[in-house]
N, C-alpha and C positions, 0 to 999 in steps of 0.2 A: 624391229620386234623388240630388240634389247632396250631401246629408249622407252617404248610403251610399258614394258615390264618395270623399268626403273621409275617411271612416272606413277604407275599404279602403287608401287611400294611406298613412294613418297607421300601419296595421298592417304594411304592407310596409316602411315606413321604420323602424319599431321592430325588425322582424326583421333588417333589414340591419345596424342599429347593434349589435344583440346578437351577430350573427355576427362582425362586425368586432372586437368585444370579446373573444369566446371564442377565435377562431382564433389570435391571438398567444400566449395563455396555453397553449393546447395545443401550439403549435409550440415554445415555450420548454421545456415539460416533456419533449418528445421529443428535445431537443437534447442531452440527457444520458442516457447509457445505461450501466448497471453490470451486469457479469456476476455470477452468484452466487458466493459464497465456496466455494472447495474447501479442505477441512480435512485436515491431517495426522492420523495417529493420535496420541493423547495420550502424552506421556512425562513421568512424575513430576508429573502434575497440570497440565501445560501442553500446549496444542496451537497450531499455527500455520496460519493461513488465508491464502489468496491470491486476489485478484480484480483485474480490470482495469476501468477506468472510462474512457469516451470522451465528450468534449464537442466542440463545434465548434472550441475553442481548443487544448486540451491533452488528451493521453491520460495517464492515471496508472496505475501499478501500486501496489496497496495491500497491505501485509503486516499481518495481524491476529494479535495474541497473545491467547489466551483461557485464563483460569484455570478449569479444569474440576474442580479438586480441592477438598478441604474446608478448606484453610488458605490464609492469605495467602502470596503468592509475591513475592520480590524478584528481578527478572530483569535481568541485565547485558546491555545492548543496544548500547552505543556507547562510543567514546572521544571526548571532547568538549573543544574549546578555544574560545578567543574567535573563531577563524576558521571554526568549523563542527564538525560531528559526523561521525565515521567509524563508520558502523553496521556491526554484526557479521553482518548478514544476507548470505548468499552467494546469488547468482543464477546460474542455468544455463539456457541456451536449448537445447532438445532438438529435433533434426530428426526427420522421419518415419522415417528409416532408423536412428534411435537415436544418431546423432552428437551429442555434447554440447559446447557452447561456454560457456566461462566469461565471465560478464558483469561489467563494471566499472561502478561508479557514479562518473560524472564531473561530478556536480552542483557548481556553484561553491561551494555551502555544505557540501560533503562532503570530508573527508580533506585539508584544506588544511594545508600545512606551518606549524608554529607554533613560535616560539622561547619562547613563554610556557608557562603551566601547562596540562597535558593531564590530564584527569580522567575516570575511568569514569562513564558515565551508567547509573544503575540505576533501573528503574521498579518501582512496587509495584502488584500486582494482588490485589484481594480475591477471594474465591470468586465465580465467575460473571462477573467483570469482564473487559472487553476493552480493548485499546489498539491503535490503528491508526497506521501509518506510511506516508506517501505518497511515491512516487518518480516523477518524470516519465520517461516512456518514452524521450524524446529524450536524456536524460542517462545512460541505461543503455546501455552500449556494449560490443560485442565488438571487442577491439583485435587487429588482424591486420596482417601486414606490408603496407605500402603504403597501407592505408586503414582507417578505423574504421567499423563498421556499427552503427547504432542498433538497440536492441531493437524499436522501432516498425517498422523495416524488416524485421527478421527475422520478426516476427509476421505481417506481410503476406505473407511468403514461405512461411508454413505452419509455422513453428517454434512450439513450445510453451515455456512458461516455468515454472520451478520455483524455489522459495526454500527456504533451509535456515538453521538456527541451531544452532550447537554451542557449548556452554559446558562446559568441564572444570573440575575442582576447582582446577587450577593457575591457570586464568584468574581464578577468584574470589580465590585467594590473592594474585595480583598486584593485583587491585582493592582488596583489604583493605589491602595495603601502601601504596596511594596514598590512604588515608584514608576509604574507603567504610565507613560504620558497619554493624555487625551489625543485622539487622532487629529492630525492637522487638517485632513480632508475626510469626509465621510463620517462613519459612526462605528462604535463597537457592535458586534453581533451578539444577540442572545436568542436562545431558542433550543429546540431539540430536533435532531436528525437521526433517523434509523434507516440503514440501507436494507433492501431486500437481499437475500442470498444471491451470489453470483450465479449466472446460468452455467450449466455444465458445458 
């Protein structure tokens, strides 16, 4: 009888220890939630995706570029200096009534004035490849008279967010003049992409 009681207590103790080990792992995995990517229609072999990610600490907006064409693409995405990068993505918050608000990226690492060399940043995407760019929602801001409103706050008010990228031939000509080499394989991308708002 004593042995059975001891075995029962040992089983209960093991079950408690196992539960205490599993619960924190489950909790940590659920502290991070990512919305599915919403994709723009492809233009000249490239498409743009948008998704939001939420954790207990920060909320991110992620812009994804995906080469869906048959050849390598070189994509002009930013102007970069020693003080940071000024990305060429444009963000728009969209209200339920269709009103559109232009969103600025006020990250400390973005678009800082620089007296030094400023160069285009060009990424290379092989067929099927993707590249992601993360932006903190608290650094994406609608600038209005009197106060600035973060994108995080606008999303909580029911706004949706869209991202776009537009590269014209004259933008590439300017990049080439600043020393960007011609692609060894493939081609430069030109076109316009606009993502639909991420699904809730």
